[in-house]
C-alpha positions as CSV (number, residue, x, y, z in Angstrom):
1,X,-1.8,15.5,22.3
2,X,-4.8,13.6,21.0
3,X,-2.6,10.8,19.6
4,X,-0.9,9.3,22.5
5,X,1.9,6.7,22.3
6,X,4.6,8.2,20.1
7,X,5.4,6.6,16.7
8,X,8.8,5.4,15.9
9,X,11.3,8.2,15.4
10,X,11.3,9.8,12.0
11,X,13.5,8.0,9.5
12,X,16.9,9.7,9.3
13,X,17.1,9.3,5.5
14,X,14.9,11.1,3.0
15,X,13.6,14.6,2.9
16,X,11.7,16.3,5.7
17,X,8.6,15.8,3.6
18,X,9.2,12.0,3.3
19,X,9.9,11.9,7.1
20,X,6.5,13.6,7.7
21,X,4.7,11.2,5.4
22,X,6.3,8.2,7.2
23,X,5.4,9.4,10.7
24,X,1.9,10.4,9.5
25,X,1.3,6.9,8.2
26,X,2.2,5.5,11.6
27,X,0.0,7.9,13.5
28,X,-2.9,7.6,11.1
29,X,-2.7,3.8,11.2
30,X,-2.6,3.8,15.0
31,X,-5.2,6.5,15.7
32,X,-7.1,7.1,12.5
33,X,-7.1,10.2,10.3
34,X,-9.5,12.1,12.6
35,X,-7.6,11.0,15.8
36,X,-4.4,12.9,14.8
37,X,-4.0,16.6,14.9
38,X,-1.5,18.8,13.1
39,X,0.1,19.5,16.5
40,X,0.4,15.7,17.0
41,X,2.2,15.4,13.6
42,X,4.5,18.3,14.4
43,X,5.4,16.9,17.8
44,X,6.1,13.5,16.3
45,X,8.6,14.9,13.8
46,X,10.1,17.5,16.1
47,X,8.6,20.7,14.7
48,X,5.7,22.9,15.7
49,X,2.3,21.9,14.2
50,X,2.1,25.2,12.2
51,X,5.6,24.5,10.8
52,X,4.1,21.5,8.9
53,X,2.1,24.0,6.8
54,X,5.4,24.8,5.0
55,X,5.3,21.2,3.7
56,X,1.6,20.4,3.3
57,X,-1.4,22.8,3.2
58,X,-3.3,20.5,5.6
59,X,-3.9,17.0,6.8
60,X,-6.1,16.2,3.7
61,X,-3.2,17.1,1.4
62,X,-0.9,15.0,3.4
63,X,-3.2,12.0,3.3
64,X,-3.7,12.6,-0.5
65,X,0.0,12.6,-1.2
66,X,0.4,9.5,1.0
67,X,-2.3,7.4,-0.7
68,X,-1.8,8.7,-4.3
69,X,2.0,8.2,-3.9
70,X,1.7,4.6,-2.7
71,X,-0.8,3.8,-5.5
72,X,1.6,5.3,-8.1
73,X,4.5,3.3,-6.6
74,X,2.5,0.0,-6.8
75,X,1.4,0.7,-10.4
76,X,5.0,1.5,-11.4
77,X,6.3,-1.6,-9.7
78,X,3.7,-3.8,-11.2
79,X,4.3,-2.4,-14.6
80,X,8.1,-2.9,-14.3
81,X,7.6,-6.6,-13.4
82,X,5.3,-7.3,-16.4
83,X,8.0,-6.2,-18.9
84,X,10.8,-8.1,-17.1
85,X,9.8,-11.5,-18.5
86,X,7.7,-13.0,-21.2
87,X,6.7,-16.0,-19.0
88,X,3.4,-15.2,-17.2
89,X,4.3,-17.5,-14.3
90,X,7.6,-15.7,-13.7
91,X,5.7,-12.3,-13.9
92,X,3.1,-13.7,-11.5
93,X,5.8,-14.7,-9.0
94,X,7.5,-11.3,-9.4
95,X,4.1,-9.5,-8.7
96,X,3.5,-11.7,-5.6
97,X,7.0,-10.9,-4.3
98,X,6.6,-7.2,-5.0
99,X,3.2,-7.0,-3.2
100,X,4.5,-9.1,-0.3
101,X,7.6,-6.9,0.1
102,X,5.3,-3.8,0.0
103,X,3.0,-5.3,2.6
104,X,5.8,-6.3,4.9
105,X,7.5,-2.9,4.7
106,X,4.5,-0.6,4.7
107,X,1.7,-2.2,6.9
108,X,0.7,1.2,8.2
109,X,-0.2,2.3,4.6
110,X,-2.4,-0.7,4.2
111,X,-4.3,0.2,7.4
112,X,-4.6,3.9,6.4
113,X,-5.8,3.0,2.9
114,X,-8.4,0.6,4.2
115,X,-9.7,2.9,6.9
116,X,-9.1,6.4,5.7
117,X,-9.6,6.4,1.9
118,X,-13.0,8.1,2.4
119,X,-11.3,11.0,4.0
120,X,-9.6,12.0,0.8
121,X,-11.0,14.9,-1.2
122,X,-13.1,13.5,-4.1
123,X,-10.5,14.2,-6.9
124,X,-7.7,12.5,-4.9
125,X,-10.0,9.6,-4.1
126,X,-10.9,9.1,-7.8
127,X,-7.2,9.2,-8.7
128,X,-6.3,6.6,-6.1
129,X,-9.2,4.3,-7.3
130,X,-8.1,4.7,-10.9
131,X,-4.5,3.8,-10.1
132,X,-5.6,0.8,-8.0
133,X,-7.9,-0.4,-10.8
134,X,-5.0,-0.2,-13.3
135,X,-2.7,-2.1,-10.9
136,X,-5.4,-4.8,-10.4
137,X,-5.7,-5.1,-14.2
138,X,-2.0,-5.9,-14.5
139,X,-2.6,-8.9,-12.2
140,X,-5.7,-9.8,-14.2
141,X,-3.9,-9.8,-17.5
142,X,-1.0,-11.8,-16.0
143,X,-3.4,-14.4,-14.5
144,X,-5.3,-14.7,-17.8
145,X,-2.0,-15.3,-19.6
146,X,-0.9,-17.9,-17.1
147,X,-4.3,-19.6,-17.2
148,X,-5.8,-19.2,-20.7
149,X,-9.2,-20.5,-19.8
150,X,-9.6,-18.1,-16.8
151,X,-12.1,-15.3,-17.3
152,X,-11.1,-11.7,-16.5
153,X,-13.8,-11.7,-13.8
154,X,-12.4,-14.8,-12.1
155,X,-8.9,-13.5,-12.4
156,X,-10.0,-10.3,-10.7
157,X,-11.5,-12.3,-7.8
158,X,-8.2,-14.2,-7.6
159,X,-6.1,-11.1,-7.6
160,X,-8.2,-9.5,-4.9
161,X,-8.0,-12.7,-2.9
162,X,-4.2,-12.6,-3.2
163,X,-4.1,-9.0,-2.1
164,X,-6.2,-9.8,1.0
165,X,-3.8,-12.6,1.9
166,X,-0.6,-10.6,1.3
167,X,-2.0,-7.4,2.8
168,X,-2.8,-9.2,6.0
169,X,0.6,-8.2,7.4
170,X,-0.8,-5.6,9.8
171,X,-2.6,-8.4,11.5
172,X,-0.4,-11.5,10.9
173,X,3.1,-10.1,11.7
174,X,6.1,-8.8,9.9
175,X,8.8,-11.4,10.4
176,X,10.6,-13.2,7.6
177,X,8.8,-16.5,8.3
178,X,5.4,-14.7,7.9
179,X,6.5,-13.1,4.6
180,X,7.8,-16.5,3.3
181,X,4.5,-18.2,4.3
182,X,2.3,-15.6,2.8
183,X,4.3,-15.6,-0.5
184,X,4.1,-19.4,-0.7
185,X,0.3,-19.4,0.0
186,X,-0.4,-16.7,-2.6
187,X,1.7,-18.4,-5.2
188,X,0.1,-21.7,-4.6
189,X,-3.4,-20.3,-4.8
190,X,-2.6,-18.3,-8.0
191,X,-0.8,-21.0,-9.9
192,X,-3.4,-23.7,-9.1
193,X,-6.4,-21.9,-10.7
194,X,-8.7,-23.7,-13.1
195,X,-8.4,-22.6,-16.7
């Protein structure tokens, strides 16, 4: 087995496909996309490697579903928060909470996204990038509403800075104190912008 050190056991809830995706995220985060074989994935979820082909045509398809899926989830969640309130500061706080919750629950996906996006087939990579850009623009629009003098370019820089802070969970820890601190820091930075 190329990927030593077993991941956490597969989650007991969800479909077999969802279990495979969760375990693959752990393995890819730990060993990199190229450091994990189909046999490694199968062993980690308790099936033979070839049995995984009943769920995914290959590792690239698994990675694509993982990264496209999480990008769609973030966009849907961001969109839902923008329609929940007319107050841009309330929306901003909801977006920060949403991103912080994601980062705390799914640090493996952050690592995989950062390291293995280039391993996606071109069409899937374009799809992920488009979904990500749309998600960022939700933050940009909210920041511009909260700070009317802020330019979209400055709001984009601020949004990416907040993502960097909130998405630091793979390196800064996963406890409730960490989450609370990162949320407070991100909100303080985003509510105290010029403009």
